[in-house]
C-alpha positions as CSV (number, residue, x, y, z in Angstrom):
1,M,0.0,0.0,0.0
2,D,1.2,3.5,-0.9
3,F,1.3,5.8,2.2
4,F,1.6,9.6,2.2
5,D,4.3,9.5,5.0
6,T,5.4,7.4,8.0
7,L,2.8,9.0,10.2
8,E,0.2,6.7,8.6
9,T,2.0,3.6,9.7
10,R,2.4,4.4,13.4
11,S,1.1,2.1,16.1
12,M,-1.7,3.3,18.4
13,D,0.8,3.6,21.2
14,E,3.0,5.8,19.0
15,R,0.0,8.0,18.0
16,S,-1.1,8.4,21.6
17,A,2.4,9.3,22.8
18,A,2.8,11.9,20.0
19,L,-0.6,13.4,20.9
20,A,0.3,13.5,24.6
21,E,3.4,15.5,23.7
22,A,1.9,17.8,21.1
23,L,-1.5,18.8,22.7
24,P,-0.1,20.5,25.9
25,A,2.3,22.5,23.8
26,Q,-0.4,23.6,21.4
27,I,-2.8,24.5,24.2
28,A,0.0,26.6,25.9
29,R,0.6,28.4,22.6
30,A,-3.1,29.2,22.3
31,Q,-3.3,30.5,25.8
32,A,-0.4,32.8,25.2
33,V,-2.0,34.9,22.4
34,P,-3.5,38.2,23.6
35,G,-7.1,37.3,22.5
36,A,-7.3,34.0,24.3
37,S,-10.5,33.6,26.3
38,E,-10.6,33.4,30.0
39,A,-12.2,30.0,29.7
40,L,-9.2,28.8,27.7
41,R,-6.7,30.4,30.0
42,A,-8.2,28.5,32.9
43,V,-7.4,25.2,31.3
44,E,-4.4,23.3,32.7
45,A,-2.4,22.8,29.5
46,A,-0.5,19.8,30.8
47,S,-3.7,17.9,31.5
48,V,-4.8,17.9,27.8
49,Q,-3.2,14.8,26.4
50,T,-5.9,12.8,24.6
51,A,-8.6,13.3,22.0
52,G,-11.1,13.1,24.8
53,D,-9.4,15.9,26.7
54,L,-9.4,18.0,23.6
55,A,-13.1,17.4,23.1
56,A,-13.8,18.8,26.6
57,L,-12.2,22.2,25.9
58,P,-14.4,25.3,25.6
59,V,-15.6,26.0,22.1
60,L,-15.0,29.4,20.4
61,R,-18.3,30.2,18.6
62,K,-18.3,31.8,15.2
63,S,-20.3,34.7,16.6
64,D,-17.7,35.3,19.3
65,L,-14.9,35.1,16.7
66,V,-16.6,37.7,14.6
67,A,-17.1,40.0,17.6
68,A,-13.5,39.6,18.7
69,Q,-12.2,40.4,15.2
70,S,-14.5,43.4,14.9
71,A,-13.1,44.8,18.2
72,N,-9.5,43.9,17.3
73,P,-9.0,43.5,13.5
74,P,-8.1,41.5,11.7
75,F,-7.5,38.4,13.8
76,G,-9.0,39.4,17.2
77,G,-5.7,38.9,18.9
78,L,-5.7,35.2,18.3
79,I,-2.6,35.1,16.0
80,S,1.0,35.6,17.0
81,G,3.8,36.1,14.4
82,P,3.8,37.1,10.8
83,V,1.5,35.6,8.1
84,H,1.8,35.4,4.3
85,H,-1.8,35.8,3.5
86,I,-5.0,37.3,5.0
87,F,-8.2,35.7,3.8
88,Q,-11.8,36.8,4.3
89,S,-14.6,34.2,4.7
90,P,-18.3,34.8,5.2
91,G,-19.0,36.5,8.5
92,P,-16.8,38.2,7.7
93,I,-14.0,36.2,9.4
94,Y,-10.3,36.9,8.7
95,E,-8.0,33.9,8.5
96,P,-4.2,33.7,8.3
97,G,-2.3,31.7,5.7
98,Q,1.3,30.6,5.2
99,T,3.1,29.4,2.1
100,S,5.3,26.8,3.9
101,T,5.1,23.2,2.6
102,D,1.6,21.9,2.9
103,W,0.7,24.4,5.7
104,W,-3.0,23.5,5.3
105,R,-2.3,19.8,5.5
106,V,-4.4,18.9,2.5
107,G,-1.6,16.8,0.8
108,R,-2.7,13.7,2.8
109,F,-6.3,14.2,1.7
110,L,-5.4,14.5,-2.0
111,H,-3.1,11.5,-1.7
112,A,-6.0,9.5,-0.4
113,V,-8.1,10.7,-3.3
114,G,-5.4,9.3,-5.6
115,V,-3.9,12.5,-6.8
116,G,-0.2,12.4,-7.5
117,P,2.7,13.5,-9.7
118,S,1.1,12.3,-12.9
119,D,-2.1,14.4,-12.4
120,V,-3.1,17.8,-13.7
121,V,-5.5,19.4,-11.2
122,Q,-8.0,21.9,-12.4
123,N,-8.5,23.9,-9.2
124,C,-11.9,25.6,-9.4
125,F,-12.0,26.8,-5.8
126,A,-11.9,30.6,-5.5
127,Y,-8.5,32.3,-5.1
128,H,-10.0,35.7,-4.2
129,F,-10.5,36.5,-0.5
130,T,-11.4,33.0,0.6
131,P,-8.7,30.4,1.3
132,A,-10.0,27.4,-0.6
133,G,-8.0,28.0,-3.8
134,M,-4.7,28.3,-1.9
135,I,-5.6,25.4,0.4
136,F,-5.9,23.0,-2.6
137,E,-3.0,24.6,-4.4
138,S,-0.6,23.8,-1.5
139,G,-2.1,20.3,-1.2
140,A,-1.5,19.6,-4.9
141,A,2.1,20.8,-4.6
142,A,2.6,18.4,-1.6
143,V,1.7,15.4,-3.8
144,G,3.6,16.7,-6.8
145,A,0.6,17.4,-9.1
146,T,0.4,20.1,-11.7
147,V,-2.2,22.8,-11.0
148,I,-4.4,24.9,-13.3
149,P,-5.5,27.8,-11.0
150,A,-8.8,28.0,-12.8
151,G,-10.9,29.6,-10.0
152,T,-14.7,30.0,-10.5
153,G,-16.8,30.7,-13.6
154,Q,-15.9,31.1,-17.3
155,T,-17.1,27.6,-18.1
156,D,-16.2,27.7,-21.8
157,L,-12.6,28.5,-20.8
158,Q,-12.7,25.8,-18.1
159,V,-13.6,23.3,-20.8
160,R,-10.8,24.6,-23.1
161,A,-8.2,24.5,-20.4
162,A,-9.2,21.0,-19.3
163,A,-9.0,19.7,-22.8
164,D,-5.8,21.5,-23.8
165,C,-3.9,20.8,-20.6
166,G,-5.1,17.3,-20.0
167,T,-6.8,17.8,-16.7
168,T,-7.2,14.5,-14.8
169,A,-8.5,15.8,-11.5
170,Y,-11.0,18.4,-10.4
171,A,-11.0,20.4,-7.2
172,G,-14.0,22.6,-6.4
173,T,-17.6,22.7,-5.4
174,P,-19.6,19.4,-6.0
175,D,-22.0,20.9,-8.5
176,Y,-19.6,22.9,-10.7
177,L,-17.8,19.9,-12.1
178,K,-21.2,18.7,-13.6
179,V,-21.5,22.1,-15.3
180,I,-18.1,21.8,-16.9
181,L,-18.8,18.2,-18.0
182,E,-22.2,19.1,-19.5
183,R,-20.7,22.1,-21.4
184,A,-18.0,19.8,-22.7
185,D,-20.6,17.3,-23.9
186,E,-22.5,20.1,-25.7
187,Q,-19.3,21.2,-27.5
188,G,-18.3,17.6,-28.3
189,V,-15.1,17.9,-26.3
190,A,-13.7,14.8,-24.5
191,L,-12.2,15.4,-21.1
192,A,-9.9,13.1,-19.2
193,I,-11.1,13.9,-15.6
194,T,-11.2,10.7,-13.5
195,K,-10.8,12.1,-10.0
196,A,-12.5,14.8,-8.0
197,A,-11.9,16.4,-4.6
198,V,-15.0,18.5,-3.7
199,G,-16.2,20.7,-0.8
200,G,-18.1,23.8,0.0
201,G,-21.5,22.3,-0.8
202,P,-23.5,19.1,-0.6
203,L,-22.6,16.1,-2.7
204,F,-26.0,14.6,-3.2
205,P,-26.3,10.9,-3.9
206,Q,-27.7,11.5,-7.4
207,L,-24.7,13.8,-8.2
208,R,-22.2,11.3,-6.8
209,Q,-23.8,8.6,-9.0
210,Y,-23.6,10.9,-12.0
211,Y,-19.9,11.2,-11.5
212,A,-19.4,7.5,-10.8
213,D,-21.2,6.7,-14.0
214,R,-18.7,8.8,-15.9
215,G,-15.8,7.0,-14.2
216,I,-15.0,9.8,-11.7
């Protein structure tokens, strides 16, 4: 079996030991930022060592995050150190981004999808304001795939690019791939897409079956 890295072959004891070491350090870092909540500061970082301990931590609600960022823009005092990108998601919520290797940790996901060095990924997630485009861009780089930074819309150009560049994998919302495929059918253009990594919307059973019937 082909694994993304050696983390996937660890024993349960090794996983538990790594978690017990990483969690207290991460909690301590979160407690040290200026915008940390009083509830989080009250947690004993050294006591958080398992997934169960993590699940018991106080939850930061989206509404609280929006309020914190409005009072102290852009990150609400929850980020320390420099960032490479500032994204804006609905809310609005501002999110940091880095360009270090697979910072978003999507490489493992794309590897599980079957995307690798032989693939050309048509990345139809948005690159403007929201982070999805860059998230999948970094993941594709981590698995050695070639990326077409297609973004959203301009379906005729999407079809042309997919045909000319030999797109084999799609990344984007579940429904937009169907739009591209149907436009290609209308134009009599054969596409080579056999893999898809989708998000940002529901993948209904009927739509999943439509893709499966086309070998995707």
